C-alpha positions in Angstrom: -13.7 -30.7 31.7 -10.3 -31.4 33.3 -10.2 -34.0 36.0 -8.6 -33.2 39.3 -4.8 -33.4 38.9 -4.8 -33.1 35.1 -3.2 -30.0 33.6 -5.6 -27.7 31.7 -5.7 -28.2 27.9 -3.5 -25.7 26.1 -5.2 -24.2 23.1 -3.2 -22.4 20.4 -4.1 -18.8 19.8 -6.2 -18.1 16.7 -4.2 -16.2 14.0 -7.0 -13.7 13.3 -5.0 -10.6 14.0 -2.2 -11.6 11.6 -4.7 -12.8 9.0 -6.5 -9.4 9.1 -3.2 -7.7 8.7 -2.2 -9.9 5.8 -5.5 -9.4 4.0 -5.2 -5.6 4.5 -1.6 -5.6 3.3 -2.5 -7.6 0.2 -5.4 -5.3 -0.6 -3.1 -2.3 0.0 -0.4 -3.4 -2.4 -2.9 -4.4 -5.1 -4.9 -1.2 -4.9 -1.8 0.9 -4.7 -0.3 -0.8 -7.8 -3.7 -0.5 -9.6 -4.0 3.2 -8.9 -0.3 3.8 -9.8 -1.0 2.2 -13.2 -4.2 4.2 -13.8 -2.7 7.5 -12.7 0.4 6.8 -14.7 -1.6 6.1 -17.9 -3.8 9.1 -17.4 -0.9 11.4 -16.7 1.5 10.2 -19.4 0.0 12.4 -22.1 0.8 15.5 -20.0 4.5 14.8 -19.6 6.6 17.6 -20.9 9.6 16.4 -22.9 12.3 19.0 -23.6 16.1 19.3 -23.6 16.2 18.9 -19.8 14.4 15.6 -20.1 10.9 14.4 -19.3 9.1 16.2 -16.4 5.6 16.8 -15.2 3.9 19.2 -12.8 0.4 18.3 -11.8 -1.2 20.9 -9.6 -4.7 21.1 -8.3 -6.3 24.2 -9.7 -4.6 24.0 -13.1 -6.6 25.5 -15.9 -6.7 22.0 -17.6 -9.3 20.0 -15.6 -7.5 16.7 -16.3 -4.2 18.0 -14.9 -6.1 19.5 -11.9 -7.7 16.1 -11.1 -4.4 14.4 -11.4 -3.0 17.0 -9.0 -5.6 16.0 -6.5 -5.6 12.3 -7.0 -1.9 11.8 -6.7 -1.5 13.2 -3.2 -4.8 11.6 -2.2 -3.4 8.2 -3.2 -0.2 8.9 -1.2 -2.0 10.0 2.0 -4.6 7.3 2.0 -2.0 4.6 1.1 0.2 5.9 3.9 -2.6 5.8 6.5 -3.6 2.2 5.5 0.1 1.2 5.4 0.8 2.5 8.9 -2.3 0.6 10.1 -1.2 -2.6 8.5 2.3 -2.2 10.0 0.8 -1.7 13.5 -1.6 -4.6 13.1 1.3 -6.8 12.0 3.4 -5.8 15.0 0.5 -6.5 17.3 0.0 -9.9 15.6 3.7 -10.7 16.1 3.9 -9.5 19.7 0.9 -11.5 20.9 1.6 -14.5 18.7 -1.8 -14.3 16.9 -0.7 -15.0 13.3 3.0 -14.2 13.6 3.8 -15.4 10.0 0.9 -13.5 8.5 1.9 -10.4 10.5 5.5 -10.5 9.2 4.3 -10.9 5.6 1.8 -8.0 6.1 4.6 -5.8 7.3 6.7 -6.6 4.3 3.9 -5.9 2.0 3.0 -2.6 3.7 6.7 -1.5 3.6 7.2 -2.5 0.0 4.0 -1.1 -1.4 5.0 2.6 -1.7 8.3 1.9 -3.4 6.9 -0.6 -5.9 4.0 1.7 -6.7 6.3 4.7 -7.2 8.6 2.8 -9.5 5.6 1.5 -11.6 4.1 5.0 -11.7 7.4 6.7 -12.8 8.1 4.0 -15.4 4.7 4.5 -17.0 5.0 8.3 -16.9 8.6 8.8 -18.0 9.4 6.0 -20.4 9.6 7.3 -24.0 6.5 6.7 -26.1 
């Protein structure tokens, strides 16, 4: 208890908001990379290689059940990753603005912004590199 005339004790804010954003951003990039690798390995056998170069067309409802599942999982991966990524970015911005884990919030935002690009590059490299 502060004595009369003493200034109140200043406590530093807990970094929980930034820490939550950092953990979510780390999980986001790891899961996104893992799914990109799995989807790339599963889809690589269905890549069409002709004179125009390698290409693929995964559509849900394809007669081949494997292609149909890939046509569903690819967009699902993108949508869910985008939703979680936006949440991580917002959580990181809040952490920065209220100074509750500023460093962790910045790192979380960087991870959330980098995750889609890195995952796409990994997916395309696995899918389109010659075998």
